[in-house]
N, C-alpha and C positions, 0 to 999 in steps of 0.2 A: 528641454529638447534633448533627446537621447540618441546616441550614435549606434550602440550595439543592438538595441531593440526598438524598432520603429513601431511603437504602440499605436499611433494614429493610423498607420497603414494597415496593421493587423486587424484593428477594430473595424476599419472600413471594409477590409476584405471579408471578414466574417459576416458583416451585414450584406455585402454584395452577394455572397454565396446563398444566404437565406432568400434574398430577392430573386436570385436566379432559379432556385428550387421552386419558389412560389410561381414564378413565370412559367416554368416547365409544367407544373401541375395544372395551371390554368389552360395552357395550350392542349394538354392531354385531355382535360375535361371537356373542352370545346370540341375537339376532334372525335372523341368517343361518345359524347353526349351523356357521359356518366360522371358523377362525382364520387361514386364508390365502385371501383373496378377491382379492388384487391382488399384482402383482409386488413392490411396495414392502414388503409384509408379510414375505415370505421368498422371495427370488428362487430359491434352490436348491430349496426344497420345491415351489414352483410349477412349476418345470421338470420335476422328477421326477413330480409329479402329472399334468401334461399328457401325459407319455410313458406313464404307466400307463393314463390314460383312453383314449388312442389304442389301446392293446392290448386294453383291456376292450371297446371298441366293435367292434373287429375280431373278437374272440372271440364276441361276441354275434351278429354277422352270420354267422360261421361256424356257430354253433349253429342259426340259422334255416335256413342252407343244409342242414344235416344233417336237420332236421325236414322240410324240403321234399323232400329226396331220399328219405327214408323214405316220405313220402306218395306220391311218384312210383312207387316200387318197389311199394308196396302196391296202388296203382291198376293197375299193370301185372300184378301177381300175380293180381288179380281177373280180368282179361281172359284171362290164360294158363290159369287154372283152367277157364274156360269153353271155351277152345280144346281143352284136354285132354279135356274131356267130349265135345266134337264128334268128336275123333279116336277116342276109345274107341267111340263109337256107330258111326262109319264102319267100324271094324274088325269090330264085331258084324255089321253089315249085309253086309260083304264075305264073312265066313265063312258067313253065312246063305244066300248064293247058291251052293248046292251043286247037284248034278245032279238033285235032286228037285224043283227049282223050275221052274215054267212060264215061258214068255217074258213073260207078262203080270206075273207076280210079280216077275221080274227087272227089268222096266221100272219098276214101282212102287218097288222098292228103289233102283234107279238114280236115280230122281227125288229120293228122300229124301237120297241121298248128295250130289247136286248142290246141294240146299238147305243141307246141312251145309257144303259147300265155300263157298257164299256167306256162310253164317254166320261161318265162320272168317275170311273175307276182311274182313267188316264189323268183327268184333272186333279184328282186327289193325290196321285203319286208324282205328278210333274210340277205341281205348284210349290215352288221352293225358291229361296234366295240364298246364294252361297252354300248350296247343299243342305240348308236348314229347312226342314218341312215340319209344320206344326199341325197337320191335319191327316197324316197317313199312318199314325201310330208309331213312328220311329221314336218319339219322345213319350215316355210314360208319365212324366211329371211336368208341371208348368215350367216354362223357360224363364230362368232368373237373369235379369239384365242389370248390371251395376248402374245406378242412377245418381251417384254422388261421389265425393272425394274420400269418404270414410267407409270402413268396413261395416257391412250390414245394411247399407243403403242400396236397395234394388227394387225393381218393379217386375212382377211376374206376368208373363204372357201365357194365357190359358191354351192348352193343347186339346185336341180331340182326334179320335180315330174314326175316319169317315170311309174306311174301306167297305166295300159292299157286304162282306160277311160279318161286319162288326157294327154297322150303322143301321138303324138308329139306337138300338138298345144294347149292343155289345153282348157281354156274357150274361146279362140279367134277363135275356129273353131269347127264345128260339126263333124269333122272327127278325129278319133283316131285309135289306133291299134285294138280295138274291132271290127272295121268296115272292117277289111281285109277279103275279100271273094273271093274264087277262081272263082266265077261266074262273077265277075266284075274286070277284070285284070287291066284296066287302073286306076281305082280308088284305087285299092289295091297297085299297084306299086307306085302311088303318095304318099300314106300314108307311105309305107315302106321306100321309098327314103328320104322323109322328116325326118322320124325318125332316119335313119342312119346318115343323115347330122347333125341333132341336137345333136345326141349322140356323134359324132366325135368332134363337136365343144365344147361340155361340157368336154369331155375327154382332149381336148387340154387345156382348162382352168385349169382343175385339175392338169395337168402336170406342167403348169407354176407355180401354187401355190405351188406344191410340191417342185419344184426347189427353190422357194423363201424361203420355210421353211428350206430346207437343208442349204442354204446360211446363213440364219438367225442363225441357230444352230451353224455353224462354227464361225460366228462373235461373238456370245454370249460366246462361249467357250474361244475365244481369249481374249475378254474383261475380263472375269472372271479370267483367269490366270494372267493377268496384275494387276488386283485388289488384287489378292492373294499375288502377289509380293509386292505391296504397303503396304498391311497389315503386311506382314512379316517384312518389314523394320521398321515398327512402334513398334511392340510388341515382335518380336522374339529375343531371346538372341543370342549373338555371343559367341559360346562356347569357342573359342580360347581366347577371351578377358576375359570371366568369369573364365576360368582356370588360367589365369595369375593373375587376381584379387584374386582368392582363394589362390593361392600359396603365394602371397604377404601378405594377411591377416592372413594366417596360421603362417607366420614368426612373424608378429606383435603381434598376440595373445600369441604365445610362449614366445616372448621377454617380453611382458607385464607381464606375470606370473612370469618370472624370476626376473624382476626389482621390482615387488611388494614384492617378498620375501626379497629382499635386503632392500627396503625402510621401510618395516615393522620392520626391526631390528633397525631402528634409535632410538626409545625410549629406547631400551635395551642399546644401546651405551651411551645414556645420563645417564642412571642409573649407568653404569660402571664408567663413569667419575665422577659422584657424590660420588660413593663409594670410589674413590681415594682421595677425599678431606679430 
């Protein structure tokens, strides 16, 4: 039994501090839901978690890109459907202008065709989303949309110039929709038929790209969920385990306080022994 240094009390106090720290950590883990909230908790796990979180956020942004791209294609598809209706009507009116029609009737048909041309032009120039238009010639090359978390991962949205003076053949032909004339049925039908064919082909391409974006979105969501699970296993706290640790540390802290009260009485016990000498 020592008077100058109460080793039993010091040892008990050191154990008490460890239990108190462990108790505090358990409470923090339970309240935050994380077992790794700072680098000091587990540097390796934190580093891996940050890397996974970076990929998750990139994948989530790529998912939004896919959704926005599908919306853009759907918006464009709506406009192209109306353009197709206009072209079909133009074809009907052109065939209607046979030799049995009077000049007045042809004039009325011609006026309707001109209105259809203006309607096509308005549709082409006004069909856009967030000021992005892929059918009026503003974009000369396909639109590249990032579709993954890494560089070089993208999907291309095909573009086309459907302005009246450029469609269907653009610079490779002197004929376009502006040249449709009821007085030249053969030439007009040729232009309209080529326009309808090219429009259908482009709509088919957009449909294929839209399906690809939807598939990409589903894949990205699946990958993102799996990465979330991986990140959870690294940094999330197991509440059951933490509750068990908290209960254990509560007992140790309470026991440490009780034992320190007893060990702090050792010097007084020494004095009482000395008084009896």
